[in-house]
C-alpha positions in Angstrom: 121.5 -48.3 -51.6 117.8 -48.9 -52.8 116.3 -48.7 -56.1 112.4 -48.4 -55.9 111.0 -50.9 -58.4 107.6 -52.5 -58.9 108.0 -56.0 -59.3 107.5 -56.8 -63.0 105.4 -59.8 -64.3 107.8 -62.6 -64.6 108.6 -63.3 -68.3 108.9 -67.0 -69.6 111.9 -68.3 -71.1 115.7 -68.5 -70.5 118.3 -65.8 -69.6 120.2 -64.5 -72.2 123.2 -66.4 -73.3 126.4 -65.2 -71.4 130.1 -65.9 -71.8 129.8 -67.8 -68.5 127.5 -70.3 -69.8 129.8 -71.4 -72.4 133.2 -73.4 -72.0 136.4 -72.0 -73.9 135.7 -73.9 -77.0 131.8 -72.6 -77.2 133.0 -69.3 -76.5 135.4 -69.3 -79.6 132.7 -70.8 -81.6 130.3 -68.0 -80.7 132.7 -65.4 -81.6 133.5 -67.1 -84.9 129.7 -67.0 -85.6 130.0 -63.2 -85.5 132.8 -63.3 -88.1 135.6 -62.6 -85.7 138.9 -64.7 -85.1 138.6 -67.0 -82.2 141.3 -65.3 -79.9 138.7 -62.5 -79.5 137.0 -64.8 -77.1 139.8 -65.2 -74.9 140.4 -61.3 -74.9 136.6 -61.1 -73.8 137.1 -63.7 -71.0 140.0 -62.1 -69.7 138.1 -58.7 -69.1 135.2 -60.6 -67.5 137.2 -63.0 -65.3 140.4 -61.3 -64.6 139.7 -57.5 -64.9 136.1 -58.2 -63.6 134.6 -55.6 -66.2 131.8 -55.5 -68.6 132.3 -52.1 -69.7 133.5 -51.9 -73.4 135.0 -48.5 -72.7 137.6 -50.4 -70.6 138.4 -53.2 -73.2 141.2 -51.2 -75.0 143.1 -54.2 -76.3 139.8 -54.7 -78.5 139.2 -52.5 -81.5 136.5 -50.1 -80.6 134.2 -50.9 -83.5 134.1 -54.6 -82.4 133.3 -54.0 -78.6 129.4 -53.3 -78.9 128.9 -56.6 -80.8 131.0 -58.5 -78.6 129.5 -57.4 -75.3 126.0 -57.3 -76.5 126.4 -61.1 -77.8 128.4 -62.5 -74.8 128.1 -60.0 -71.9 124.3 -59.1 -71.6 123.3 -57.7 -68.0 122.2 -60.6 -65.8 121.6 -59.1 -62.4 120.1 -56.0 -61.5 120.6 -54.6 -57.9 117.1 -54.0 -56.3 118.6 -53.5 -52.7 122.0 -53.6 -50.9 122.2 -53.7 -47.2 125.1 -53.7 -44.7 125.5 -54.9 -41.1 128.3 -56.1 -38.6 130.0 -52.7 -38.8 130.3 -53.1 -42.8 131.8 -56.5 -42.7 128.5 -58.2 -44.0 126.7 -56.9 -47.4 123.7 -58.3 -48.6 122.5 -57.8 -52.2 119.0 -58.6 -53.5 119.5 -58.9 -57.3 116.4 -58.9 -60.1 117.0 -61.3 -62.8 115.8 -60.8 -66.4 112.3 -62.2 -65.6 111.7 -60.5 -62.5 112.7 -63.2 -60.1 114.8 -62.1 -56.9 117.7 -63.7 -55.4 120.2 -62.8 -52.8 123.9 -63.0 -52.2 125.9 -62.1 -49.2 129.5 -60.7 -49.1 131.3 -61.2 -45.9 134.5 -60.0 -44.4 136.6 -62.2 -42.2 140.2 -61.8 -40.9 142.5 -62.3 -43.7 139.8 -63.6 -46.2 136.6 -62.5 -48.1 133.7 -65.1 -48.6 130.7 -64.8 -50.8 127.7 -67.0 -50.2 125.6 -67.4 -53.5 122.3 -68.5 -54.6 121.7 -71.3 -57.1 117.7 -71.1 -57.3 115.4 -68.3 -57.1 113.7 -69.7 -54.0 113.9 -73.4 -52.9 111.6 -76.7 -53.3 113.0 -78.4 -50.2 110.4 -77.0 -48.0 112.5 -77.0 -44.7 110.1 -75.2 -42.4 112.8 -73.4 -40.4 114.2 -71.8 -43.4 112.6 -68.4 -45.1 113.7 -69.6 -48.7 112.3 -73.0 -48.1 108.9 -71.6 -46.9 108.7 -69.3 -49.8 108.8 -72.3 -52.4 110.7 -72.5 -55.8 110.4 -70.1 -58.6 112.9 -71.4 -60.8 116.7 -72.5 -61.3 119.5 -70.1 -62.1 121.4 -70.4 -65.1 125.2 -71.2 -64.8 126.0 -67.4 -65.7 123.4 -65.9 -63.4 125.3 -68.1 -60.6 128.7 -67.1 -61.8 127.8 -63.5 -62.0 127.1 -63.1 -58.4 130.7 -64.1 -57.9 132.2 -61.9 -60.2 130.2 -58.9 -58.6 131.7 -59.9 -55.3 135.2 -60.2 -56.7 134.8 -56.8 -58.3 133.5 -55.3 -54.8 136.6 -56.9 -53.2 138.9 -55.6 -55.7 137.7 -52.1 -55.4 137.8 -52.2 -51.5 134.1 -51.7 -51.2 134.4 -53.8 -47.7 137.1 -52.2 -45.7 139.9 -54.1 -44.3 139.6 -57.0 -46.6 141.9 -58.6 -49.2 141.5 -57.3 -52.6 141.0 -60.8 -54.0 138.0 -62.7 -53.3 138.8 -66.0 -51.6 136.0 -68.4 -50.9 132.6 -69.2 -52.4 129.9 -70.9 -50.6 126.8 -72.4 -52.4 124.6 -71.7 -49.2 122.4 -69.0 -50.4 119.0 -69.6 -51.9 118.0 -72.9 -53.3 119.2 -76.4 -53.2 122.4 -76.6 -55.2 122.3 -80.2 -56.3 118.6 -79.8 -57.4 120.3 -77.6 -60.2 123.0 -79.8 -60.7 124.2 -79.0 -64.1 124.1 -75.3 -63.7 126.0 -75.6 -60.3 128.5 -77.8 -61.7 129.0 -75.3 -64.5 129.5 -72.6 -62.3 131.9 -74.4 -60.2 134.2 -75.0 -63.4 133.8 -71.6 -64.4 134.8 -70.3 -61.1 137.9 -72.6 -60.6 139.1 -72.8 -64.4 142.2 -70.7 -64.5 142.1 -67.5 -66.6 141.0 -66.8 -69.3 138.7 -69.9 -69.0 137.5 -68.6 -65.7 137.8 -66.8 -62.1 140.9 -69.0 -61.0 139.7 -69.8 -57.7 141.0 -73.0 -55.9 138.5 -75.7 -55.7 139.3 -76.2 -52.1 137.9 -72.7 -51.5 134.5 -73.7 -52.9 131.7 -75.4 -50.6 128.7 -76.9 -52.2 125.8 -77.6 -49.6 123.0 -80.3 -50.1 120.1 -81.4 -47.9 121.1 -84.9 -49.1 120.1 -85.5 -52.7 121.8 -88.8 -52.9 121.9 -89.5 -56.7 123.3 -86.1 -57.2 125.8 -86.7 -54.4 127.1 -89.6 -56.3 127.3 -87.9 -59.5 129.4 -85.2 -57.9 131.8 -87.9 -56.4 132.4 -88.9 -60.0 133.2 -85.4 -61.1 136.7 -85.8 -59.1 136.4 -82.3 -57.9 138.0 -81.0 -54.7 135.3 -78.9 -53.4 133.9 -79.1 -49.8 130.6 -80.9 -49.7 128.5 -79.7 -46.8 125.4 -81.8 -45.8 122.5 -79.9 -43.9 121.7 -82.7 -41.4 119.8 -80.9 -38.7 118.9 -84.2 -37.1 120.5 -87.4 -36.2 117.4 -89.6 -36.5 115.0 -89.9 -39.3 111.8 -89.3 -37.3 112.6 -85.8 -36.5 114.6 -85.2 -39.8 111.4 -86.2 -41.8 110.0 -82.9 -40.3 112.9 -80.7 -40.5 114.3 -81.8 -43.8 111.3 -83.4 -45.7 113.3 -84.8 -48.4 114.5 -87.3 -45.7 111.3 -89.4 -46.4 113.2 -90.1 -49.7 116.7 -90.5 -48.6 117.2 -91.1 -44.9 119.9 -90.1 -42.7 121.9 -93.4 -43.2 121.8 -93.0 -46.9 122.8 -89.5 -46.9 125.8 -90.1 -44.6 127.0 -93.1 -46.4 127.1 -90.9 -49.7 128.9 -88.3 -48.0 131.5 -90.8 -46.6 132.0 -92.0 -50.2 132.6 -88.7 -51.3 135.2 -87.8 -48.6 136.9 -91.2 -49.4 137.1 -90.5 -53.1 138.5 -86.8 -52.6 140.1 -87.0 -49.5 137.9 -83.8 -48.4 136.4 -83.8 -44.9 132.6 -83.4 -45.2 131.0 -80.4 -43.3 127.9 -81.3 -41.3 125.4 -78.4 -40.9 123.4 -78.6 -37.7 120.9 -75.6 -37.2 120.2 -75.9 -33.4 116.5 -75.2 -32.5 115.3 -74.8 -28.9 113.7 -77.9 -27.6 113.4 -79.4 -31.1 116.8 -80.8 -32.0 119.0 -79.7 -29.1 118.6 -82.4 -26.5 121.6 -84.1 -24.9 120.5 -87.4 -26.5 120.4 -86.1 -29.7 123.8 -84.9 -29.3 124.8 -88.2 -28.2 123.3 -89.8 -31.2 124.9 -87.6 -33.6 128.2 -88.1 -32.0 127.9 -91.7 -32.4 127.0 -91.2 -36.2 130.3 -89.2 -36.8 132.8 -90.8 -34.4 135.7 -91.6 -36.5 134.5 -90.2 -39.6 135.9 -87.4 -41.7 133.7 -84.7 -40.7 133.5 -81.3 -39.1 130.1 -80.3 -37.5 129.0 -76.5 -37.9 126.5 -75.9 -35.1 124.4 -73.0 -36.4 122.3 -70.9 -33.8 118.7 -70.8 -35.5 118.3 -67.4 -36.9 114.6 -66.0 -36.7 112.4 -65.9 -39.9 109.1 -64.4 -39.9 106.1 -66.4 -38.8 108.3 -69.3 -37.4 107.7 -70.3 -33.9 111.0 -71.9 -33.5 113.8 -70.2 -31.9 117.5 -70.8 -31.2 118.7 -72.8 -28.3 119.9 -71.1 -24.9 123.3 -70.6 -24.7 123.8 -73.0 -22.0 122.0 -75.9 -24.2 124.4 -74.9 -27.1 127.4 -75.2 -25.0 126.5 -78.6 -23.7 125.7 -79.8 -27.1 128.9 -78.9 -28.6 130.9 -80.6 -25.4 129.0 -83.7 -26.1 130.2 -83.9 -29.8 133.6 -83.2 -28.8 133.6 -85.8 -26.1 133.3 -88.3 -29.4 136.3 -86.6 -30.8 134.1 -85.0 -33.4 135.4 -81.7 -34.6 132.8 -79.1 -34.0 132.6 -75.2 -34.1 129.6 -72.8 -33.5 129.2 -70.9 -36.8 129.8 -67.1 -36.4 126.4 -65.9 -37.2 126.7 -62.8 -39.7 123.9 -60.7 -41.1 121.1 -61.4 -38.8 120.2 -57.9 -38.6 119.5 -57.5 -42.4 118.0 -61.1 -42.7 121.3 -62.2 -44.4 122.2 -65.1 -42.1 121.7 -68.9 -42.7 118.0 -69.5 -43.3 116.8 -66.0 -43.6 117.2 -65.5 -47.2 113.7 -64.6 -48.7 114.6 -62.0 -51.6 112.1 -59.2 -51.0 112.5 -56.0 -52.9 110.8 -53.9 -50.3 
């Protein structure tokens, strides 16, 4: 589906207040401000998080005369689909969303055997400037609100419930914060989104924290804050190089927090939560795929609670870099496993529609 729209001039200001921005107490207070009993907030929350609807006509447990005021006040539209594309025989679907101010973001819904996963954005664009990533090359437009993040997941859950991806469970199972943006650079909104996604109904969507993954390039102070939240979400560290000299180029924030500091923070998170850390490693031909770097990475991770996701580099416009040769990739994995480091090669999804890792650029063409 494509909607042809001219890109509007972005408006200043914040997104409209939405139910998903608020915790349960704040929702009840907002409803009380409308002169209504507080329990109406729980009813509205159930419609959004459990029944996955914002349509007043479907809210038959609410008096008809109250529905317009409640939905206008607490369920304003946040995301407008600008373009939807599918590939992988319908198993991968990317949606480009237009936000209230004209900013564009993307989410990707993916079908796997026995589960459905959505990859969501936390910022419009990204300020981390990783040169092999289309989002990083585009720069940062703005942070997303908690509700804008959550609404991507609710749209995905609704699609799963309606069977819009064939042969998938009717319930969305996994959420990964690996779309556009650096999640920990938008810490409060992302934390709020994690809470809404994992709080039980009617407070939230009721997903397991263990089925939520939050990625970071290594913002150490935010990693430390996340440790203190006592969450059970998976932490994914986008490492991409085992040495500071190369990582300074591939992940520029490494000049502030270097490999040793980032991994130390990751191990502290693992110790506090009992959760294994995911190490993301985009394999780039003749840049970071040498055997000596595989040995260096293996030595860093040996005996640590880590799993390495080797990611074949996905092409991005204007980039001179490309994926490693298959035999080089296999050698890299063999070396890591020789250090008893759990390692898999990520199943690259969505490459045909620029929906794979590092390709999200949110254009409304």
